[in-house]
N, C-alpha and C positions, 0 to 999 in steps of 0.2 A: 607423419605423426611425430610430435615432440618427444624428447626423452622422458619428460615428466609424465606425459600421457601414457607412454609405454610402461612406466613404473606402476601407475594406477591400474592399467590393464592387467599387469601381472599380479598385483597385490589384491585386487578386489576378490578374486575367487578364494584367496587364502584368509580373508578376514574372519570367517567363523573359527579358525584356529588361532590366528594371530591376536585377535582382540582379547580372548580369555588369557592368553599367555602374557599380554601386556598388562592386564589388570592384576594378575597374580604377581608378576615381577614388581610392579609398583608397590603392592602391599607388603611384599616380603623383602624388598631390597634393603640392604644396610644403608642407613642415612648418616653421613658424617657431617660434623659441623664445619663452619668456615674457620679459617686460620685465625688464631688469637693475636692481638696486637694492633697497633695503629697501622693503617694501610698506607704508610708513607715512610720514606727514609732516605738516607744518603749513602751511596756506595762509592768507594774509592776516595774517601775524605782526605787521604794523605797525598793525593795527586794534585798537580798544579792546574790552574786554569779555572774558568767559570764552569759551574756544573751544567751538564746537559739536563734539561728538564724532560723527564720521561713520564708519560701517562699511559696506563693500560685501562681500557674500558671494555667490559664484557660480562661473561656469565660466571659459573661457579669456579672455573679455573683461575679467574682473576681474583675472586674472593678467597682463593687458597684452600678450597675443599680438598681434603686428602692428606693435609699435613697439619701439624699442631700450631706452628707459629708462622707469622708473615715472613720471617727471615728465610723460611724454606720454600716459600711460594713463588709463583712465576715472576711477578714483578721484581722482587728482590733478586732472584737468580739472574734474570735478564739484565738488571742494572749492574750487578757485579761483573757479569761477562762483558757488558759494553764498556765499563770503566777500564777493564783490562785491554780490550781491543783499541779503545780510543786514547788511553793514557790520560784521562781526565775524570773528574768526579761526575757522578750521575745522581741527580735528585729524582727519586721515583715516587709515583703516586698510583695506587690501584683503586679503581672505581668499578667494583663488581658486585653482582647480586646472584645468589643461587637460584636457578630455575628461570632466569629472565630470558626473554626472546629479544631479538633486535628491535622490533617495534616498541616493546615495553621499555627498552633502554632509551629510545628516543624521548620517551615521555618522562621517565623517572631518573635516569642517570645523566643524560646529556646536559641538562641545565647546570647541574653541580659540576660536571666535568669541565664545562666551558668557563667556569668562574675563575679558575686559576690558569695562568699562561703555561704553555708547554711547547717544547721544540719538536718532539717526536710523539706521535700517538699511535698505539697499536690497538686495533679493534679485534677482539677475540670472541667470535660468535659462531653458532652453527649447530651445536649439539641439541639445544632446546628447540630450535626451529626445525630441526630434522624430526625429533620425536613428537613435537606438537603438530606436525604436518602443515607448517606454515606455507601458504601459497608462495611460489617462487617470486611472483611479482611483488608481493608484500615484503618479502625478505630483501629483495633487491632495492626497493624504494627506501626502506629503513636504513640500509647501509649507505646508500647515496646521501641521504639527509645528514647522517653523522659525519661522513667523510667531507662533504662540502662545508659543513659548519666548522670543522677543525681547519680545513685548508683556508677558509676565509680569515682565520686568525694567524695565518702564516706558518702553520705546523706541517712538518712532514707527516704523511699518513701511510700506514701499512696495515695489511690484514694478515692475521694468522690463519692458516688453512683450516677448513672444517675437519675436525678429527675423524678418523676412519672408524665408525662405530662397529664395523665388522670384527674389530679386535677387542671389543669391550666384553670381557668374560662374565660380567654381571647379567648380560642378556642371554636368553635361550638362543639356540642355533638359528631358528627361523627368524627371530627378530634381528639377530646380528646380520643376517643376509639382507633382509628388507631395509633395515635402517642404514646399513652400510652402503647399499646401493643408492639410497636417497641422499645420504651425506655426500657421496661422490658427485651427485648431480648438483647439489647446492655449491659444492666447492668449484665445480666447473663454471657456474654462474659467477662465483666470487673472483675467479681468475680473469674472466672476461671483463668484469667491472673494474678490477684493478688496472687492467691494460688500458681501458678506455679513459679512466680518470687520471692516469699517470701515477697511481699509487703502487706500492710494492706488495706482491702476494708472497708470503713466506710459507713454503712447504713445511710440513711437520715431519721431521726425520727423527722419530722416536721409536726405538725397538719396543714393541708391545709384548714384552715378556713379563712374567709375574713380578719381578723385582722393580719394574718401572711403573707398576700400577699400585694404587692404594688398596687396602684390604677390601674395599667395596667392589673392586674389579671394574670401576667406572671412571675414577679420577687418577691423575698421576700420583705417584709416591714422591717423597723428597728427591730421590734419585731421578725420577722421571721429570720433575720440574727443573732440576738442574741441567739435565741433558737438553731438554726443550729450550731453556733459556740460552744455553750456549749455542745451540743451532740457530736460534733467532738472531743472536748477536752477530754471528758470522754473516748473516744475510743483510742485517741492518747497517752494519758498520760502513760499508762502501757508500751507502746512501748519505750518511752523515759526513763523509769525508770529501764529498764533492759539492760544488756550489749549488744553491737551491735553484 
């Protein structure tokens, strides 16, 4: 029996409890806006050399939900940390949409993301595919399509790990357990995909304490985005310092 089938086997008897909880949580959850400002910028402008062209494509965390301005969001934080690691400027661009799944991103975000060249692309997906119960095959195919499209343009491609929903305090305990388990299954798929495709899978080393989460208990705070970006930069820098 597959791990996903085992998840469904354990989840189905709990649906009479889990579904009303999910509906109530959706209705009462605090909804934060996306970060304000243009979703692009230049980090390390005072450093020498050609800028590294960084693109993030993904869901609400790429759109900067949880902080007020794009300068506090993931793309800007990652760009600043990469500029520090690499000693060169980083020109960043964020292509994100709140609530989007990987398949929807293929249809709505990928065309515009491919319109401008990039050296490094980070794909940030998983939370919405977890909560929308996207079939694993559909999740996998969408990510493969995006990764192959960027690699065809000569980009380095990396995946950010699926966040562990078991730590999302906005969710009731039962949903945290079920969604956390399912998120770990999708992340396992993501690790295998990265290994097969030669892409990099970047683990999410973020302390899920209150100060690292926004007031909605679901998205990172400014501190959370900064720590996440610094962790990503530490993993991505070696990839950029060796020949393609």
